[in-house]
N, C-alpha and C positions, 0 to 999 in steps of 0.2 A: 351093850351097843358094840358092833363090830368095828373097832377103831374109830376113825373120824366119820364113818358113814352111818346113816340112820338104820339100815338093816343089812343082812347078809346078801340079799339079792342085789341091792345097789352096789355093795362092795365088789361083788363078783362081776357086775356089769362094767364098773370102772376099771377092773383089773384086766379086761379083755385087751389083747394087743390091737393097736390101730396105727396106721401110717402117721409119721410125724406131721404135725399141722402144716409146717412150712413146705412140705412136699405136695400138698393137695392144691390143685388149681380150682377155680370156681366151678368148672364143668364137672369135675370129679365130686366136689362137695355137693352139688345139686343132685347128681345122680345118686349119691349115697343117701341123701335125705329122702328122695323119691322112693328108693328101694325099701328103706325102713318104713315109710308110710304104707306101702303096699302090704307089708307084713303085719300091720296092726289090724285088730278087729274093727268093724265098722263103727261101733259105738252106739249109744242109745238111739232108739227110733224116734224120729221127730214127727210132729203133726204135719209139718210141711217143710220142705227145703226147696228153694228156688234160686236160680241164677238171675242176675240183673246187671245193668251197667250204670255207672255214675259218670255220665259223659262217655269218655273212652275207657274208663276204669272198670275192669271186671270185679264183681262182688257176688257174695252169696249170703242169703238170709236163712237162718235156722230158727224155726218156730217150734217150741216144745208144746205149745197149746194154742187153741183158737182164742179169739177175743182180744181185748185190749190188755196188753202186757208191756212191761218196760222193754227198752231196746238198748243193747250194748254194742258199741262199735269195737271190733276186735282187729288188731294188727298182729299178724303172725311174727314169730321170731325168725332169726337168721341174720342178724347184723345188717339188715337192709340190703343184703347181697344174695342170700339163698332163701329157699322156702317159697311156698305158694298156698293156694286154697286147699289143695289136696294134702299137702304135708301136715296141715294142722286141722284137718277135717274132724278127726276123732276128738281133739281137744275142744273144738267149738261145740260139738254135739254134747260132750260131757258138761261143758260150762252152761249151755242152754238148759240142759236137763236138771242140773243141780241148782241153778239160780232161778229158774222159772222165767227167765227173760229171753226174748228173741236176740239172737246174735247176728250182727251184720259183719261178715268177714271181708276185708278189703285186700284185693290183689294189687298192691301198690307196685310201682316200677322199681326195678332192682339195679344197683350198681354191679359191675362197672359200665354196663350198657347205657344206664341212665344215671349219671353222677349226681351226688348230693347237690342241691336239695330236692331232687325230683321226688323222692319218697316222702319227704315232709310236705311238699306241695300237694301231692296226692292225698295225704292224710287230712290236711286242712280243707281241701276241696270236698272230701267225703263228709267231714263234719259239718261243713256249711250246707251241703246237700241234705243231710239228715235234718238239720235244724229247719230248713225251708220245706222239707217234704212231709212233715208231720201231718199236715192238713190235706195231703193229696191221696189219691187212691193207691199209690205205690206202697206207702207205709201207713195205710189208713187205720191200722190197729195200734200204731204207736201212741202212747199216752200223751197227755198235754205236753206242749213244747218246753215247759219249765224243766223237764227231765233231759232235754237235749242240750248239748254243749256246743257253742260256736265261738272260737277264738276271735277276738276283735283287736284292732290296733291299739285300743286304750288299755288292754290288759297288761299289767306289769310283767316284764320279762325277767327270768332268772338272771342273777348276776354272772359275770364272766367266771367267777370261782366255781359256780355250779356247772357251767358248760364243760368243765374238764372232767365230768363223771366221777365225783367223789364217792366215798362209801355210801351205802343206801341210806343210813340215818341222816347224814348231812344233806343228801339229795332230797329226801323227804322234807327236811326243814326248809330248803330253798323253795320247793314247790309250795309249801304252806305260805311262805313269805310272798309268793307271787299270786296268792289268792286261790290256790287249787286245794280242794278238799282231799286229804290224803289219809290212808290207813296203811301203816307200815307193819308187815308181819314178818317175823324171823322164823325160819324153819331149819334148825340145826341138823347137820348131817346130810343135807340134800345137795344136789349139784345144779348147775345151770341147765335150764330147759327141763326141769324135773316133771313138768306137767305132761311131757311126751312119754314119760316112762311109767305110767300107771299100770300097764300090764306086766311090767318087769318087777317093780318094787312096791310092796304094800304101803311102805312109808310114803312114797311119792303119790300113790293113789289117794291116801288119806289126806295129804297136804293139798292136793288138787281139790278134793271134796271140801276142805275148809275154805279155800278161795271162793268156790261157788256159793257156799253157805253164807260167807261174809257178804258177798254181792247180793244174795237174796235178801238178807236182813237190811242192807243199806237201801236197796231199791224199794223195799216195802215199808220203810220207816215213815212215820207221819210227817 
């Protein structure tokens, strides 16, 4: 293993010079993400991809196959500040292809134009819409609503200790305590947002494939 990284390709990527994070403003960061997205390959062909709106919220559905298949709601990365549907298009296609599930990507509002909790409000609104839309023509191929998740006021909230973003293991424990089904996977030698680097690093590609395979197994469990 090349030092702390999972493969030589990832080590070379990390070694590339980049501007100090503190010198990048939001506009520059967004343009950088958009430029990198344009350089990626399209990703797996889908049976259908279509745009929709959840109220005023833009969204996109990726369907790897026709018929009744599970539905996954996907929130792109970017610290609630950068990123959009295009920046994570390839990730959504690979996730849908590998998991066999339809992927509903949400273009939630971003800070600083829309301060917190706008992104969280959008997420909750999207989840509630999905839970209510399973019987409608919009998502008529979504399986029974038992597979949809809708947060409710009676759901226990994570403790304040969890809200301070502890290490992944502790956070997973907090989620389990709150009644959330969690599977924690550790991928040594990878970096943040590794799922965006599948064309650069074989190790990142393999790890992303494992995420999709885990999702397929979970969604198809009895």
